[in-house]
gemmi code that builds the backbone of each chain (N, CA, C; Angstrom):
import gemmi

chains = {
    "A": [
        ("MET", (21.035, 26.359, 10.978), (20.668, 25.161, 10.237), (19.263, 25.324, 9.677)),
        ("SER", (19.109, 24.942, 8.432), (17.784, 25.087, 7.825), (17.653, 24.140, 6.628)),
        ("PHE", (16.430, 24.020, 6.178), (16.140, 23.162, 5.028), (15.428, 24.002, 3.974)),
        ("THR", (15.918, 23.931, 2.752), (15.285, 24.666, 1.668), (14.724, 23.656, 0.684)),
        ("ILE", (13.470, 23.856, 0.335), (12.828, 22.919, -0.600), (12.490, 23.643, -1.889)),
        ("LYS", (12.865, 23.053, -3.017), (12.452, 23.614, -4.299), (12.184, 22.478, -5.279)),
        ("LYS", (11.499, 22.810, -6.355), (11.203, 21.799, -7.381), (12.152, 21.959, -8.547)),
        ("GLU", (12.694, 20.852, -9.010), (13.490, 20.835, -10.248), (12.738, 19.877, -11.157)),
        ("GLY", (11.894, 20.440, -12.037), (11.025, 19.591, -12.837), (10.051, 18.878, -11.918)),
        ("GLU", (10.042, 17.553, -11.995), (9.115, 16.805, -11.121), (9.806, 16.269, -9.861)),
        ("ILE", (11.016, 16.768, -9.628), (11.780, 16.279, -8.462), (11.793, 17.341, -7.363)),
        ("VAL", (11.474, 16.903, -6.145), (11.547, 17.789, -4.987), (12.977, 17.723, -4.448)),
        ("VAL", (13.658, 18.882, -4.428), (15.050, 18.923, -3.974), (15.111, 19.627, -2.619)),
        ("VAL", (15.723, 18.936, -1.657), (15.854, 19.501, -0.311), (17.339, 19.769, -0.041)),
        ("ASP", (17.675, 21.019, 0.252), (19.046, 21.358, 0.654), (19.114, 21.394, 2.171)),
        ("VAL", (20.085, 20.664, 2.723), (20.280, 20.644, 4.179), (21.457, 21.561, 4.511)),
        ("GLU", (21.152, 22.689, 5.116), (22.207, 23.656, 5.438), (22.533, 23.578, 6.928)),
        ("GLY", (23.790, 23.248, 7.241), (24.189, 23.092, 8.649), (24.105, 21.630, 9.050)),
        ("GLN", (23.683, 21.394, 10.281), (23.679, 20.012, 10.783), (22.293, 19.364, 10.597)),
        ("LEU", (22.300, 18.046, 10.490), (21.044, 17.290, 10.552), (21.150, 16.421, 11.801)),
        ("ILE", (20.520, 16.895, 12.861), (20.724, 16.262, 14.167), (19.399, 16.161, 14.931)),
        ("VAL", (19.495, 15.646, 16.138), (18.300, 15.374, 16.925), (17.436, 16.624, 17.103)),
        ("GLY", (18.055, 17.793, 17.130), (17.301, 19.017, 17.377), (16.473, 19.496, 16.208)),
        ("ASN", (16.778, 19.052, 14.984), (16.021, 19.573, 13.832), (15.496, 18.495, 12.891)),
        ("ARG", (15.707, 17.233, 13.266), (15.319, 16.153, 12.343), (13.824, 16.145, 12.045)),
        ("GLN", (13.001, 16.513, 13.069), (11.541, 16.470, 12.855), (11.110, 17.489, 11.817)),
        ("GLU", (11.826, 18.608, 11.768), (11.492, 19.644, 10.787), (11.704, 19.117, 9.369)),
        ("LEU", (12.827, 18.430, 9.161), (13.080, 17.849, 7.835), (12.022, 16.808, 7.511)),
        ("LYS", (11.743, 15.957, 8.484), (10.777, 14.880, 8.256), (9.418, 15.453, 7.854)),
        ("GLN", (8.977, 16.461, 8.593), (7.655, 17.018, 8.320), (7.604, 17.681, 6.951)),
        ("LYS", (8.680, 18.404, 6.592), (8.692, 19.087, 5.290), (8.587, 18.077, 4.150)),
        ("VAL", (9.308, 16.981, 4.260), (9.270, 15.976, 3.193), (7.921, 15.252, 3.195)),
        ("LEU", (7.417, 14.930, 4.384), (6.116, 14.234, 4.444), (4.999, 15.127, 3.889)),
        ("ASP", (5.082, 16.434, 4.115), (4.082, 17.358, 3.551), (4.084, 17.277, 2.030)),
        ("GLU", (5.289, 17.227, 1.445), (5.390, 17.141, -0.023), (4.854, 15.791, -0.514)),
        ("LEU", (5.158, 14.748, 0.259), (4.682, 13.404, -0.108), (3.157, 13.381, -0.086)),
        ("GLU", (2.583, 14.028, 0.899), (1.121, 14.068, 1.022), (0.479, 14.849, -0.125)),
        ("ARG", (1.224, 15.842, -0.646), (0.723, 16.606, -1.797), (0.806, 15.796, -3.083)),
        ("GLY", (1.398, 14.619, -3.018), (1.444, 13.753, -4.197), (2.802, 13.689, -4.873)),
        ("GLU", (3.796, 14.383, -4.305), (5.140, 14.318, -4.895), (5.720, 12.917, -4.696)),
        ("LYS", (6.488, 12.443, -5.685), (7.013, 11.069, -5.623), (8.535, 11.003, -5.670)),
        ("LYS", (9.169, 12.014, -6.265), (10.621, 11.942, -6.455), (11.308, 12.977, -5.572)),
        ("PHE", (12.230, 12.487, -4.759), (12.887, 13.359, -3.773), (14.402, 13.220, -3.863)),
        ("LEU", (15.059, 14.372, -3.803), (16.522, 14.391, -3.737), (16.927, 15.248, -2.539)),
        ("ILE", (17.731, 14.671, -1.666), (18.271, 15.460, -0.550), (19.742, 15.733, -0.851)),
        ("ASP", (20.080, 17.032, -0.888), (21.421, 17.476, -1.268), (22.163, 17.934, -0.009)),
        ("PHE", (23.336, 17.309, 0.236), (24.100, 17.590, 1.454), (25.328, 18.472, 1.193)),
        ("ALA", (25.322, 19.208, 0.082), (26.491, 20.032, -0.261), (26.824, 21.035, 0.838)),
        ("GLN", (25.811, 21.494, 1.562), (26.056, 22.524, 2.578), (25.858, 21.981, 3.994)),
        ("THR", (26.027, 20.670, 4.138), (25.773, 20.033, 5.436), (27.065, 19.845, 6.219)),
        ("GLY", (26.992, 20.087, 7.529), (28.135, 19.870, 8.409), (28.200, 18.416, 8.826)),
        ("TYR", (27.533, 18.090, 9.912), (27.540, 16.691, 10.351), (26.112, 16.176, 10.555)),
        ("ILE", (25.986, 14.864, 10.593), (24.697, 14.197, 10.769), (24.850, 13.242, 11.940)),
        ("ASP", (23.919, 13.253, 12.876), (24.004, 12.296, 13.988), (23.071, 11.111, 13.740)),
        ("SER", (22.987, 10.206, 14.705), (22.201, 8.986, 14.485), (20.715, 9.296, 14.311)),
        ("SER", (20.242, 10.366, 14.951), (18.836, 10.747, 14.777), (18.587, 11.242, 13.357)),
        ("GLY", (19.558, 11.998, 12.834), (19.441, 12.464, 11.448), (19.446, 11.294, 10.481)),
        ("LEU", (20.339, 10.329, 10.725), (20.367, 9.132, 9.871), (19.042, 8.380, 9.979)),
        ("GLY", (18.508, 8.303, 11.203), (17.244, 7.604, 11.415), (16.100, 8.239, 10.646)),
        ("VAL", (16.093, 9.551, 10.576), (15.040, 10.230, 9.818), (15.165, 9.931, 8.326)),
        ("LEU", (16.381, 9.876, 7.834), (16.564, 9.548, 6.413), (16.060, 8.133, 6.112)),
        ("VAL", (16.351, 7.206, 7.042), (15.883, 5.830, 6.871), (14.347, 5.798, 6.873)),
        ("SER", (13.765, 6.520, 7.813), (12.309, 6.555, 7.933), (11.670, 7.162, 6.679)),
        ("LEU", (12.240, 8.260, 6.200), (11.685, 8.898, 4.995), (11.822, 7.982, 3.786)),
        ("SER", (12.949, 7.301, 3.709), (13.160, 6.385, 2.591), (12.047, 5.333, 2.541)),
        ("LYS", (11.710, 4.794, 3.733), (10.657, 3.769, 3.803), (9.309, 4.351, 3.400)),
        ("LYS", (8.973, 5.511, 3.960), (7.658, 6.118, 3.695), (7.516, 6.489, 2.225)),
        ("ILE", (8.565, 6.997, 1.634), (8.499, 7.383, 0.217), (8.335, 6.138, -0.652)),
        ("ARG", (9.065, 5.078, -0.302), (8.936, 3.823, -1.062), (7.524, 3.256, -0.944)),
        ("GLU", (6.972, 3.331, 0.262), (5.613, 2.807, 0.481), (4.583, 3.526, -0.384)),
        ("GLN", (4.888, 4.787, -0.731), (3.971, 5.566, -1.583), (4.347, 5.447, -3.059)),
        ("GLY", (5.251, 4.529, -3.351), (5.652, 4.321, -4.741), (6.636, 5.356, -5.249)),
        ("GLY", (7.288, 6.069, -4.330), (8.230, 7.101, -4.745), (9.674, 6.675, -4.596)),
        ("GLU", (10.580, 7.633, -4.833), (12.018, 7.357, -4.750), (12.712, 8.485, -4.000)),
        ("LEU", (13.708, 8.108, -3.197), (14.537, 9.089, -2.500), (15.990, 8.857, -2.899)),
        ("ARG", (16.642, 9.924, -3.338), (18.071, 9.844, -3.664), (18.821, 10.891, -2.847)),
        ("LEU", (20.110, 10.627, -2.642), (20.957, 11.551, -1.893), (22.106, 12.019, -2.786)),
        ("ALA", (22.602, 13.237, -2.523), (23.716, 13.751, -3.329), (24.657, 14.581, -2.486)),
        ("ASN", (25.902, 14.685, -3.014), (26.907, 15.610, -2.477), (27.342, 15.314, -1.041)),
        ("LEU", (27.548, 14.039, -0.733), (28.105, 13.714, 0.583), (29.607, 14.005, 0.554)),
        ("ASN", (30.112, 14.786, 1.497), (31.565, 14.981, 1.556), (32.225, 13.715, 2.119)),
        ("ASP", (33.552, 13.717, 2.194), (34.265, 12.498, 2.610), (33.833, 12.014, 3.990)),
        ("ASP", (33.605, 12.959, 4.903), (33.234, 12.558, 6.262), (31.817, 11.998, 6.315)),
        ("LEU", (30.921, 12.603, 5.550), (29.551, 12.059, 5.503), (29.548, 10.695, 4.813)),
        ("LYS", (30.389, 10.554, 3.783), (30.498, 9.225, 3.138), (30.972, 8.192, 4.157)),
        ("THR", (31.972, 8.558, 4.952), (32.471, 7.637, 5.981), (31.353, 7.242, 6.938)),
        ("LEU", (30.539, 8.234, 7.324), (29.425, 7.963, 8.232), (28.443, 6.954, 7.616)),
        ("PHE", (28.124, 7.141, 6.353), (27.205, 6.217, 5.679), (27.839, 4.834, 5.515)),
        ("GLU", (29.151, 4.805, 5.284), (29.823, 3.514, 5.123), (29.901, 2.769, 6.457)),
        ("LEU", (30.226, 3.497, 7.523), (30.298, 2.879, 8.856), (28.987, 2.210, 9.230)),
        ("THR", (27.901, 2.886, 8.929), (26.574, 2.397, 9.310), (25.968, 1.490, 8.234)),
        ("LYS", (26.705, 1.336, 7.144), (26.263, 0.551, 5.971), (25.008, 1.144, 5.328)),
        ("LEU", (24.718, 2.381, 5.639), (23.561, 3.011, 5.004), (23.852, 3.359, 3.542)),
        ("ASP", (25.124, 3.261, 3.165), (25.442, 3.454, 1.738), (24.857, 2.321, 0.905)),
        ("THR", (24.480, 1.220, 1.568), (23.864, 0.105, 0.830), (22.347, 0.291, 0.703)),
        ("LEU", (21.802, 1.191, 1.503), (20.346, 1.389, 1.512), (19.927, 2.508, 0.551)),
        ("PHE", (20.800, 3.511, 0.421), (20.440, 4.687, -0.369), (21.178, 4.702, -1.703)),
        ("GLN", (20.529, 5.298, -2.677), (21.221, 5.589, -3.929), (21.858, 6.968, -3.784)),
        ("ILE", (23.176, 7.002, -3.844), (23.921, 8.233, -3.541), (24.707, 8.666, -4.779)),
        ("SER", (24.555, 9.933, -5.152), (25.289, 10.474, -6.302), (26.305, 11.506, -5.839)),
        ("ASP", (27.389, 11.630, -6.626), (28.434, 12.585, -6.263), (27.994, 14.030, -6.461)),
        ("THR", (27.137, 14.250, -7.451), (26.716, 15.629, -7.723), (25.194, 15.695, -7.824)),
        ("ARG", (24.709, 16.917, -7.667), (23.263, 17.152, -7.784), (22.776, 16.813, -9.194)),
        ("ASP", (23.562, 17.227, -10.212), (23.146, 16.982, -11.600), (23.040, 15.486, -11.881)),
        ("ARG", (24.018, 14.726, -11.402), (23.968, 13.267, -11.614), (22.760, 12.663, -10.907)),
        ("ALA", (22.490, 13.166, -9.720), (21.331, 12.638, -8.974), (20.036, 12.964, -9.710)),
        ("LEU", (19.929, 14.200, -10.202), (18.702, 14.592, -10.915), (18.525, 13.744, -12.169)),
        ("ALA", (19.645, 13.461, -12.842), (19.571, 12.685, -14.089), (19.281, 11.213, -13.820)),
        ("SER", (19.454, 10.773, -12.572), (19.323, 9.340, -12.278), (17.877, 8.902, -12.077)),
        ("PHE", (16.956, 9.865, -11.958), (15.545, 9.475, -11.730), (14.913, 8.951, -13.016)),
    ],
    "B": [
        ("MET", (44.432, 30.306, 12.750), (45.481, 29.384, 12.318), (45.750, 28.380, 13.434)),
        ("ALA", (45.797, 27.127, 13.100), (46.070, 26.103, 14.112), (47.517, 26.177, 14.554)),
        ("ALA", (47.755, 25.942, 15.836), (49.117, 26.002, 16.353), (49.918, 24.808, 15.852)),
        ("SER", (51.247, 24.962, 15.800), (52.074, 23.840, 15.368), (52.119, 22.815, 16.484)),
        ("PRO", (52.360, 21.532, 16.138), (52.414, 20.489, 17.161), (53.421, 20.807, 18.257)),
        ("THR", (54.560, 21.454, 17.898), (55.583, 21.767, 18.887), (55.030, 22.700, 19.955)),
        ("ASN", (54.335, 23.740, 19.479), (53.792, 24.700, 20.434), (52.637, 24.124, 21.244)),
        ("ASP", (52.028, 23.058, 20.719), (50.876, 22.466, 21.399), (51.271, 21.657, 22.624)),
        ("ALA", (52.543, 21.232, 22.688), (52.928, 20.191, 23.640), (52.519, 20.480, 25.083)),
        ("GLY", (52.694, 21.717, 25.533), (52.388, 21.999, 26.935), (51.002, 22.548, 27.176)),
        ("LEU", (50.216, 22.630, 26.115), (48.920, 23.284, 26.227), (47.816, 22.300, 26.612)),
        ("ARG", (46.987, 22.726, 27.545), (45.855, 21.878, 27.926), (44.651, 22.790, 28.173)),
        ("VAL", (43.534, 22.417, 27.586), (42.320, 23.216, 27.736), (41.289, 22.378, 28.487)),
        ("SER", (40.718, 22.968, 29.540), (39.658, 22.286, 30.286), (38.440, 23.181, 30.297)),
        ("LEU", (37.301, 22.583, 30.107), (36.085, 23.390, 30.221), (34.934, 22.560, 30.755)),
        ("GLU", (34.015, 23.274, 31.387), (32.816, 22.638, 31.941), (31.604, 23.377, 31.433)),
        ("VAL", (30.621, 22.638, 30.989), (29.394, 23.234, 30.473), (28.223, 22.528, 31.136)),
        ("GLU", (27.246, 23.295, 31.539), (26.041, 22.709, 32.142), (24.850, 23.185, 31.327)),
        ("ILE", (23.987, 22.253, 30.943), (22.830, 22.623, 30.115), (21.559, 21.971, 30.661)),
        ("PRO", (20.402, 22.539, 30.343), (19.149, 21.876, 30.693), (18.948, 20.649, 29.796)),
        ("SER", (17.953, 19.852, 30.128), (17.678, 18.657, 29.323), (16.877, 19.044, 28.078)),
        ("ASP", (17.550, 19.742, 27.178), (16.901, 20.261, 25.971), (17.869, 20.082, 24.797)),
        ("VAL", (17.441, 19.325, 23.789), (18.340, 19.005, 22.672), (18.767, 20.238, 21.885)),
        ("ALA", (18.069, 21.344, 22.065), (18.430, 22.568, 21.336), (19.828, 23.066, 21.722)),
        ("TYR", (20.346, 22.620, 22.872), (21.661, 23.085, 23.332), (22.823, 22.257, 22.785)),
        ("ILE", (22.529, 21.122, 22.194), (23.601, 20.184, 21.845), (24.615, 20.796, 20.884)),
        ("GLU", (24.119, 21.439, 19.841), (25.024, 21.951, 18.814), (26.012, 22.961, 19.403)),
        ("ARG", (25.543, 23.795, 20.329), (26.429, 24.800, 20.927), (27.495, 24.145, 21.798)),
        ("VAL", (27.125, 23.108, 22.526), (28.127, 22.418, 23.357), (29.177, 21.752, 22.462)),
        ("VAL", (28.710, 21.152, 21.385), (29.648, 20.521, 20.448), (30.642, 21.560, 19.934)),
        ("GLU", (30.160, 22.738, 19.571), (31.067, 23.772, 19.064), (32.057, 24.225, 20.133)),
        ("LEU", (31.593, 24.344, 21.382), (32.481, 24.769, 22.468), (33.644, 23.801, 22.649)),
        ("ILE", (33.383, 22.521, 22.425), (34.439, 21.516, 22.625), (35.259, 21.323, 21.351)),
        ("ARG", (34.617, 21.487, 20.210), (35.346, 21.319, 18.945), (36.408, 22.420, 18.771)),
        ("HIS", (36.086, 23.618, 19.273), (36.988, 24.753, 19.054), (38.408, 24.511, 19.607)),
        ("PRO", (38.572, 24.123, 20.873), (39.953, 23.865, 21.346), (40.616, 22.698, 20.619)),
        ("CYS", (39.840, 21.734, 20.167), (40.427, 20.629, 19.387), (41.022, 21.182, 18.082)),
        ("ALA", (40.318, 22.135, 17.475), (40.835, 22.756, 16.246), (42.092, 23.554, 16.550)),
        ("GLU", (42.088, 24.266, 17.653), (43.263, 25.052, 18.051), (44.473, 24.154, 18.269)),
        ("LEU", (44.214, 22.944, 18.745), (45.306, 22.007, 19.018), (45.578, 21.083, 17.833)),
        ("ALA", (45.080, 21.499, 16.652), (45.425, 20.845, 15.386), (44.998, 19.383, 15.292)),
        ("TYR", (43.852, 19.049, 15.896), (43.283, 17.725, 15.619), (42.939, 17.690, 14.127)),
        ("ASN", (43.007, 16.522, 13.510), (42.887, 16.533, 12.057), (41.452, 16.789, 11.587)),
        ("ALA", (41.362, 17.125, 10.301), (40.091, 17.614, 9.746), (38.962, 16.600, 9.909)),
        ("HIS", (39.283, 15.319, 9.753), (38.219, 14.307, 9.873), (37.735, 14.189, 11.318)),
        ("GLN", (38.671, 14.281, 12.263), (38.254, 14.239, 13.667), (37.374, 15.438, 14.011)),
        ("LEU", (37.711, 16.593, 13.433), (36.941, 17.814, 13.727), (35.575, 17.811, 13.061)),
        ("ALA", (35.492, 17.163, 11.888), (34.239, 17.203, 11.130), (33.333, 16.009, 11.394)),
        ("LEU", (33.930, 14.913, 11.872), (33.139, 13.691, 12.028), (33.211, 13.127, 13.452)),
        ("ASN", (34.405, 12.673, 13.862), (34.514, 11.943, 15.135), (34.010, 12.764, 16.321)),
        ("VAL", (34.573, 13.963, 16.476), (34.247, 14.758, 17.660), (32.774, 15.192, 17.660)),
        ("PRO", (32.283, 15.853, 16.612), (30.902, 16.331, 16.703), (29.862, 15.218, 16.782)),
        ("VAL", (30.048, 14.152, 16.024), (29.004, 13.111, 16.004), (28.993, 12.338, 17.332)),
        ("ALA", (30.168, 11.927, 17.811), (30.194, 11.162, 19.071), (29.699, 12.009, 20.239)),
        ("LEU", (30.092, 13.274, 20.265), (29.627, 14.160, 21.336), (28.121, 14.358, 21.280)),
        ("SER", (27.646, 14.587, 20.076), (26.208, 14.787, 19.893), (25.420, 13.573, 20.393)),
        ("GLU", (25.951, 12.384, 20.112), (25.279, 11.153, 20.563), (25.272, 11.045, 22.087)),
        ("ALA", (26.413, 11.320, 22.696), (26.512, 11.171, 24.159), (25.595, 12.173, 24.861)),
        ("ILE", (25.567, 13.402, 24.363), (24.735, 14.427, 25.019), (23.254, 14.152, 24.771)),
        ("SER", (22.920, 13.746, 23.568), (21.496, 13.478, 23.315), (21.015, 12.261, 24.105)),
        ("ASN", (21.878, 11.262, 24.296), (21.493, 10.126, 25.148), (21.231, 10.587, 26.581)),
        ("ALA", (22.092, 11.480, 27.075), (21.916, 11.984, 28.444), (20.589, 12.741, 28.572)),
        ("ILE", (20.278, 13.536, 27.577), (19.056, 14.351, 27.636), (17.804, 13.489, 27.440)),
        ("LEU", (17.832, 12.670, 26.385), (16.607, 11.967, 25.990), (16.369, 10.692, 26.788)),
        ("ARG", (17.430, 9.901, 26.977), (17.234, 8.592, 27.607), (17.425, 8.649, 29.120)),
        ("ALA", (18.549, 9.201, 29.552), (18.810, 9.194, 31.003), (17.916, 10.198, 31.729)),
        ("ASN", (17.887, 11.430, 31.252), (17.096, 12.463, 31.940), (15.647, 12.539, 31.455)),
        ("ASN", (15.320, 11.783, 30.419), (13.947, 11.782, 29.868), (13.423, 13.194, 29.613)),
        ("GLU", (14.299, 14.085, 29.221), (13.931, 15.480, 28.920), (13.232, 16.170, 30.089)),
        ("ASP", (13.512, 15.677, 31.295), (12.937, 16.284, 32.492), (13.528, 17.687, 32.671)),
        ("PRO", (12.686, 18.739, 32.649), (13.221, 20.100, 32.758), (13.909, 20.361, 34.092)),
        ("GLY", (13.661, 19.502, 35.100), (14.312, 19.673, 36.392), (15.688, 19.021, 36.456)),
        ("LYS", (16.069, 18.307, 35.397), (17.371, 17.626, 35.397), (18.328, 18.296, 34.410)),
        ("ARG", (19.611, 18.278, 34.755), (20.624, 18.953, 33.948), (21.608, 17.938, 33.369)),
        ("VAL", (22.363, 18.385, 32.403), (23.465, 17.589, 31.855), (24.751, 18.388, 32.044)),
        ("PHE", (25.776, 17.722, 32.556), (27.059, 18.363, 32.857), (28.105, 17.767, 31.915)),
        ("VAL", (28.786, 18.632, 31.187), (29.802, 18.163, 30.242), (31.144, 18.760, 30.644)),
        ("ARG", (32.137, 17.879, 30.832), (33.489, 18.329, 31.157), (34.424, 17.816, 30.065)),
        ("ALA", (35.252, 18.705, 29.548), (36.180, 18.297, 28.483), (37.592, 18.703, 28.846)),
        ("ASP", (38.536, 17.811, 28.623), (39.963, 18.105, 28.749), (40.610, 17.784, 27.409)),
        ("VAL", (41.245, 18.784, 26.839), (41.859, 18.606, 25.524), (43.327, 18.984, 25.627)),
        ("ASP", (44.187, 18.121, 25.151), (45.596, 18.502, 24.996), (46.112, 17.913, 23.689)),
        ("ALA", (47.404, 18.023, 23.495), (47.969, 17.620, 22.212), (47.925, 16.107, 22.008)),
        ("LEU", (47.642, 15.368, 23.078), (47.592, 13.912, 22.954), (46.188, 13.377, 22.761)),
        ("ARG", (45.244, 13.923, 23.545), (43.917, 13.336, 23.467), (42.831, 14.270, 23.984)),
        ("LEU", (41.619, 13.922, 23.597), (40.415, 14.599, 24.086), (39.700, 13.627, 25.019)),
        ("VAL", (39.364, 14.103, 26.218), (38.560, 13.300, 27.144), (37.320, 14.114, 27.497)),
        ("VAL", (36.153, 13.554, 27.243), (34.913, 14.254, 27.552), (34.065, 13.390, 28.466)),
        ("ASP", (33.606, 13.961, 29.573), (32.657, 13.277, 30.461), (31.295, 13.928, 30.310)),
        ("VAL", (30.302, 13.128, 29.996), (28.931, 13.623, 29.890), (28.133, 13.006, 31.035)),
        ("GLN", (27.723, 13.844, 31.964), (27.042, 13.349, 33.178), (25.566, 13.724, 33.148)),
        ("ASP", (24.742, 12.728, 33.425), (23.294, 12.978, 33.486), (22.817, 12.857, 34.924)),
        ("GLU", (21.520, 12.974, 35.134), (20.937, 12.800, 36.471), (19.917, 11.666, 36.457)),
        ("GLY", (20.143, 10.708, 35.581), (19.184, 9.619, 35.426), (19.535, 8.386, 36.245)),
        ("GLU", (18.695, 7.364, 36.086), (18.917, 6.081, 36.753), (20.125, 5.389, 36.118)),
        ("PRO", (20.831, 4.569, 36.910), (21.977, 3.849, 36.348), (21.561, 2.975, 35.162)),
        ("PHE", (22.414, 2.894, 34.179), (22.136, 2.002, 33.047), (23.411, 1.264, 32.677)),
        ("ASP", (23.213, 0.156, 31.992), (24.339, -0.659, 31.526), (24.592, -0.303, 30.073)),
        ("ILE", (25.740, 0.286, 29.826), (26.018, 0.754, 28.464), (26.179, -0.411, 27.485)),
        ("ASP", (26.458, -1.602, 28.045), (26.613, -2.761, 27.162), (25.321, -3.548, 26.980)),
        ("ASP", (24.258, -3.040, 27.624), (22.972, -3.727, 27.521), (22.320, -3.394, 26.173)),
        ("ASN", (21.640, -4.365, 25.616), (20.870, -4.150, 24.390), (21.692, -3.625, 23.214)),
        ("ILE", (22.954, -4.062, 23.177), (23.757, -3.642, 22.028), (23.297, -4.417, 20.803)),
        ("ARG", (22.971, -3.681, 19.792), (22.470, -4.295, 18.566), (23.440, -3.898, 17.458)),
        ("ASP", (23.694, -4.807, 16.558), (24.568, -4.470, 15.436), (23.771, -3.641, 14.438)),
        ("ALA", (24.082, -2.345, 14.437), (23.312, -1.429, 13.577), (23.523, -1.715, 12.099)),
        ("THR", (24.597, -2.465, 11.796), (24.885, -2.713, 10.382), (24.335, -4.057, 9.898)),
        ("ASP", (23.733, -4.818, 10.828), (23.133, -6.100, 10.432), (21.994, -5.826, 9.450)),
        ("PRO", (21.911, -6.609, 8.373), (20.848, -6.374, 7.386), (19.447, -6.330, 8.013)),
        ("ASP", (19.251, -7.087, 9.109), (17.938, -7.072, 9.771), (17.667, -5.738, 10.471)),
        ("ASN", (18.721, -4.995, 10.774), (18.560, -3.740, 11.516), (18.740, -2.493, 10.657)),
        ("ILE", (19.180, -2.688, 9.437), (19.600, -1.537, 8.628), (18.453, -0.545, 8.390)),
        ("GLU", (17.227, -1.052, 8.360), (16.102, -0.139, 8.113), (15.438, 0.335, 9.397)),
        ("ARG", (16.094, 0.089, 10.524), (15.574, 0.623, 11.787), (15.925, 2.099, 11.894)),
        ("GLU", (14.993, 2.855, 12.477), (15.227, 4.293, 12.601), (16.198, 4.583, 13.751)),
        ("ASP", (16.204, 3.711, 14.771), (17.014, 3.988, 15.961), (18.144, 2.954, 16.093)),
        ("GLY", (18.923, 3.081, 17.156), (19.906, 2.039, 17.476), (21.306, 2.275, 16.934)),
        ("ARG", (21.587, 3.491, 16.435), (22.931, 3.754, 15.898), (23.784, 4.627, 16.811)),
        ("GLY", (23.201, 5.148, 17.879), (23.907, 6.118, 18.720), (25.158, 5.577, 19.374)),
        ("LEU", (24.991, 4.523, 20.155), (26.137, 3.932, 20.844), (27.120, 3.333, 19.833)),
        ("PHE", (26.563, 2.724, 18.789), (27.402, 2.163, 17.724), (28.340, 3.237, 17.163)),
        ("LEU", (27.790, 4.423, 16.903), (28.619, 5.498, 16.339), (29.634, 6.018, 17.352)),
        ("MET", (29.210, 6.129, 18.625), (30.170, 6.579, 19.647), (31.369, 5.636, 19.678)),
        ("ARG", (31.099, 4.343, 19.692), (32.189, 3.362, 19.769), (33.030, 3.374, 18.495)),
        ("ALA", (32.386, 3.579, 17.358), (33.125, 3.569, 16.087), (34.002, 4.811, 15.926)),
        ("LEU", (33.581, 5.924, 16.504), (34.256, 7.198, 16.243), (35.215, 7.620, 17.356)),
        ("MET", (35.133, 6.966, 18.512), (36.024, 7.270, 19.625), (36.965, 6.093, 19.854)),
        ("ASP", (38.092, 6.350, 20.518), (38.994, 5.242, 20.861), (38.444, 4.427, 22.018)),
        ("ARG", (37.810, 5.141, 22.970), (37.203, 4.429, 24.102), (35.912, 5.110, 24.516)),
        ("VAL", (34.949, 4.286, 24.946), (33.696, 4.796, 25.516), (33.456, 4.010, 26.802)),
        ("GLU", (33.345, 4.732, 27.914), (33.141, 4.067, 29.209), (31.961, 4.695, 29.912)),
        ("ARG", (31.353, 3.918, 30.813), (30.280, 4.469, 31.640), (30.582, 4.147, 33.096)),
        ("PHE", (30.444, 5.122, 33.977), (30.588, 4.841, 35.406), (29.618, 5.702, 36.190)),
        ("ASP", (29.461, 5.361, 37.481), (28.546, 6.138, 38.330), (29.149, 7.496, 38.624)),
        ("ALA", (28.283, 8.502, 38.644), (28.742, 9.833, 39.017), (29.056, 9.841, 40.511)),
        ("ASN", (30.125, 10.539, 40.874), (30.479, 10.669, 42.291), (29.700, 11.811, 42.911)),
        ("GLY", (29.157, 11.572, 44.113), (28.506, 12.663, 44.837), (27.167, 13.031, 44.245)),
        ("ALA", (26.727, 14.246, 44.606), (25.424, 14.707, 44.121), (25.635, 15.673, 42.963)),
        ("PRO", (24.798, 15.709, 41.947), (23.672, 14.801, 41.810), (24.129, 13.421, 41.339)),
        ("ALA", (23.367, 12.402, 41.735), (23.663, 11.050, 41.283), (23.359, 10.960, 39.802)),
        ("GLY", (23.962, 10.013, 39.161), (23.707, 9.847, 37.735), (24.787, 9.004, 37.096)),
        ("ASN", (24.814, 9.032, 35.791), (25.791, 8.275, 35.018), (26.778, 9.245, 34.377)),
        ("VAL", (27.999, 8.772, 34.237), (28.970, 9.525, 33.448), (29.366, 8.643, 32.261)),
        ("VAL", (29.230, 9.188, 31.075), (29.746, 8.497, 29.898), (31.002, 9.238, 29.461)),
        ("ARG", (32.113, 8.518, 29.441), (33.405, 9.123, 29.094), (33.806, 8.737, 27.677)),
        ("LEU", (34.120, 9.741, 26.900), (34.592, 9.536, 25.527), (36.065, 9.918, 25.462)),
        ("ILE", (36.882, 9.072, 24.862), (38.314, 9.358, 24.739), (38.728, 9.210, 23.273)),
        ("LEU", (39.396, 10.259, 22.778), (39.872, 10.244, 21.388), (41.323, 10.710, 21.358)),
        ("THR", (42.193, 9.897, 20.778), (43.592, 10.280, 20.616), (43.735, 11.192, 19.405)),
        ("ARG", (44.490, 12.265, 19.579), (44.654, 13.206, 18.463), (45.346, 12.536, 17.282)),
        ("ALA", (44.835, 12.789, 16.118), (45.471, 12.301, 14.883), (45.748, 13.483, 13.974)),
    ],
}
model = gemmi.Model(1)
for chain_id, residues in chains.items():
    chain = gemmi.Chain(chain_id)
    for i, (resn, *xyz) in enumerate(residues, 1):
        res = gemmi.Residue()
        res.name, res.seqid = resn, gemmi.SeqId(i, " ")
        for name, pos in zip(("N", "CA", "C"), xyz):
            atom = gemmi.Atom()
            atom.name, atom.element = name, gemmi.Element(name[0])
            atom.pos, atom.b_iso = gemmi.Position(*pos), 0.0
            res.add_atom(atom)
        chain.add_residue(res)
    model.add_chain(chain)
structure = gemmi.Structure()
structure.add_model(model)
structure.setup_entities()
């Protein structure tokens, strides 16, 4: 499991490879907060290569969403498979995040 | 290749795993239990969502909340899988707790922006049954039992 960060124009894109769970959530949080501290405002987290997400992983996404908003930025999510969509729907987090079906749509939505 | 339901009928897989109170072990335990479920043709959603997420929650609760990540305490996971259902017992060495205590509706608009409080909610949503009872014998602790009927 790992996180890859790259820039697409002015958008910071994070790919989550493998699971986003209690064992690695702090790594994701720190990587995004480092970018936020550097002055980045637009963030996209892409789950195309993600297995499963546990409640700690969801909690980190909620926390990052708040921190990015507090800095006047935006966080969008993309490429949730059917099971991840179910997870977001169960927890009603689909109402909190702006979620796009594809990376391109998410990038175009900023 | 997953076995056909007919061939699955008499098959039962039991396993026991013991880990230290370290969240780094959770993913491996989840895989150890997910594998026989796949062999017994549990459906794709159960393999990708119900089993891994609920298990991950139960084990992380045992490590973080019950055992407080105490390196001297262990977590014991026992799984029985057959063509009808998966039963997993996650045993900690912590103080007794009430699993129904402090239940918060994680989907309530007042709670939606909370970072925590979704673990038990997800276990209950993704499993058919979630129970807690006292561990028998030594070491003392809690057992959280997860039951999922194969679909």
